[in-house]
SEVO-92921 format. One line per field, with one value per residue (C-alpha): residue number from 0; chain; x, y, z. Coordinates in steps of 0.05 Angstrom, whole numbers, plus 32768, in hexadecimal, padded with zeros to 4 digits. Example, Ala and Ser with C-alpha at 12.3 -4.5 7.8 and 13.67 -1.06 7.14 Angstrom:
// residues 2
k: (0,1)
c: (A,A)
x: (80F6,8111)
y: (7FA6,7FEB)
z: (809C,808F)
***
This chain:
// residues 168
k: (0,1,2,3,4,5,6,7,8,9,10,11,12,13,14,15,16,17,18,19,20,21,22,23,24,25,26,27,28,29,30,31,32,33,34,35,36,37,38,39,40,41,42,43,44,45,46,47,48,49,50,51,52,53,54,55,56,57,58,59,60,61,62,63,64,65,66,67,68,69,70,71,72,73,74,75,76,77,78,79,80,81,82,83,84,85,86,87,88,89,90,91,92,93,94,95,96,97,98,99,100,101,102,103,104,105,106,107,108,109,110,111,112,113,114,115,116,117,118,119,120,121,122,123,124,125,126,127,128,129,130,131,132,133,134,135,136,137,138,139,140,141,142,143,144,145,146,147,148,149,150,151,152,153,154,155,156,157,158,159,160,161,162,163,164,165,166,167)
c: (A,A,A,A,A,A,A,A,A,A,A,A,A,A,A,A,A,A,A,A,A,A,A,A,A,A,A,A,A,A,A,A,A,A,A,A,A,A,A,A,A,A,A,A,A,A,A,A,A,A,A,A,A,A,A,A,A,A,A,A,A,A,A,A,A,A,A,A,A,A,A,A,A,A,A,A,A,A,A,A,A,A,A,A,A,A,A,A,A,A,A,A,A,A,A,A,A,A,A,A,A,A,A,A,A,A,A,A,A,A,A,A,A,A,A,A,A,A,A,A,A,A,A,A,A,A,A,A,A,A,A,A,A,A,A,A,A,A,A,A,A,A,A,A,A,A,A,A,A,A,A,A,A,A,A,A,A,A,A,A,A,A,A,A,A,A,A,A)
x: (7FF9,7FFA,8011,7FEE,8013,7FE3,7FFF,8000,7FEA,8027,8050,808A,80D6,80EF,811D,80E5,80E2,8099,80AC,80EE,80BA,808B,80C8,80E0,80B0,808A,803F,8044,8017,7FFD,7FB6,7FB2,7FF4,800A,7FDF,7FFA,7FD5,7F9C,7F8C,7F44,7F31,7EF5,7F1C,7F55,7F26,7EFF,7F42,7F5D,7F18,7F18,7F63,7F4E,7F10,7F31,7F50,7F39,7F81,7F8E,7FB6,7FE5,7FDC,8018,8006,8030,801A,7FD2,7FCE,7FC2,7F85,7F6E,7F72,7F4B,7F18,7F12,7F10,7ED7,7EAC,7EC2,7ED8,7F08,7F3E,7F72,7FA1,7FC5,7FDA,801E,8008,8046,8044,7FFE,7FEF,7FC8,7F85,7F5C,7F1B,7F1C,7F3A,7F12,7F1D,7EFF,7F2C,7F46,7F2B,7F71,7FB2,7FD8,8015,801D,8060,806F,80A8,80BC,80CB,8095,8080,8037,8027,8045,8057,801B,7FEF,8008,8002,7FB9,7FAB,7FC8,7F9F,7F62,7F6C,7F7D,7FC8,8006,8037,807C,80AB,80D6,80FE,8110,8108,80DE,80A4,80CA,80D0,8108,8110,8128,8153,8124,8132,8146,811F,8135,810E,80CD,80DC,80E5,80A8,8084,809C,8084,803F,8034,8049,8020,7FE4,7FE9,7FE5,7FA7)
y: (7F05,7F4D,7F87,7FC8,8003,8033,8073,80A3,80ED,8107,80F1,80CD,80DE,80B6,8091,807F,8032,802E,804C,8016,7FDE,7FFC,7FFC,7FB7,7F8C,7F5D,7F68,7FA8,7FE5,8024,802A,8064,8085,80B4,80EE,8120,8149,8152,810F,80FF,80C0,80AD,80BE,8091,8056,8059,8056,801B,7FF8,8002,7FE4,7FAD,7F99,7FA5,7F61,7F20,7F0E,7F12,7F50,7F5F,7FAD,7FCE,8013,8048,807F,809B,8061,8034,8059,8052,8009,8009,8032,8007,7FC9,7FE5,7FEF,7FBD,7F78,7F5E,7F37,7F47,7F15,7F41,7F87,7FA9,7FE3,8014,804B,8058,80A2,80B0,80D2,80C0,80A7,80B9,8077,8034,800D,7FC7,7F8D,7F85,7F4C,7F39,7F23,7F61,7F7D,7FC4,7FDF,800D,803F,8055,809C,80AA,80F3,80E0,80A8,8090,804D,803E,805D,8032,7FF7,8006,800D,7FC6,7FA8,7FC9,7FAF,7F69,7F70,7F59,7F8F,7F9A,7FC2,7FE3,800A,8053,805E,80A5,809D,806A,8099,80AF,80EE,80B7,8091,805E,8059,800C,7FE7,7FA2,7F94,7FA9,7F77,7F43,7F52,7F56,7F13,7EEF,7F11,7EFD,7EB7,7EB2,7ED6,7EA4,7E69,7E88)
z: (7F2A,7F21,7F4F,7F54,7F73,7F98,7F9F,7FD7,7FD8,7FB2,7F77,7F90,7F75,7F3E,7F6B,7F9B,7FA6,7F89,7F44,7F46,7F53,7F18,7EE9,7EFC,7F1C,7EEB,7EEA,7F0D,7EFC,7F1E,7F3A,7F25,7F0E,7F46,7F3D,7F72,7FA2,7FB5,7FD1,7FBE,7FDC,7FB5,7F73,7F8B,7F9F,7F5B,7F37,7F60,7F56,7F08,7F08,7F2F,7F07,7EC5,7ECE,7EF2,7F05,7F4F,7F65,7F9E,7FB4,7FC2,7FE4,7FFD,802F,801E,7FEE,802D,8038,7FF4,7FFB,8040,8024,7FE5,8010,8037,7FF8,7FC1,7FB9,7F82,7F6E,7FA4,7FC3,7FF2,8000,8019,803E,8048,807C,807F,8097,80D5,80C3,8101,80F0,80A7,809A,809C,80D9,80BE,80AF,8068,8042,802B,804E,8056,807A,8095,8091,80C6,80D8,811F,8101,80D4,80D3,80BD,80F2,8131,813E,8169,8137,80FC,812E,813A,80F0,80E6,811D,8103,80BB,80D4,80B8,80C9,80E5,80CB,80F6,80C0,80FA,80F4,80A9,80A6,8073,804A,800D,7FE6,8012,804B,801B,7FFF,7FB4,7FB9,7FF5,7FF6,8039,8011,7FD8,8007,8029,7FE6,7FD0,8014,800D,7FC8,7FD5,8011,7FEE,7FB8,7FE9,800C)
***
């Protein structure tokens, strides 16, 4: 099984959990490599689709921030070999985000103190997408600025999601 990291709007700091996973998780790659701002949804969706269709091997998507929106937009328009998606702290953008259920098993990781979405907004996104909600507590945007280089809870969630996705 392969793992595709779907970046957010900005380029994460080198100590960010996503870079650590890219370096240490077997079968892990960026889709696309974090390009930084501006976030252009069409370009990100095209890059994700290209990465997914380049190989028939099933993938687990790991998205942070605006990358969660990339996954939702991709799923609204495409199909591909996706087993599951871990969607970490999606930002609230109102009606700009698709509201349709995702066609894969998914978990939305929500923070009680995220500056980009209230817990209620993240809960609504999880419900719209048909995703399980994981309450991460008061963890900000779950990035290196809020102390998340290593993220053991995320590693556990990913293992569980990948395992359950393989059984589906």
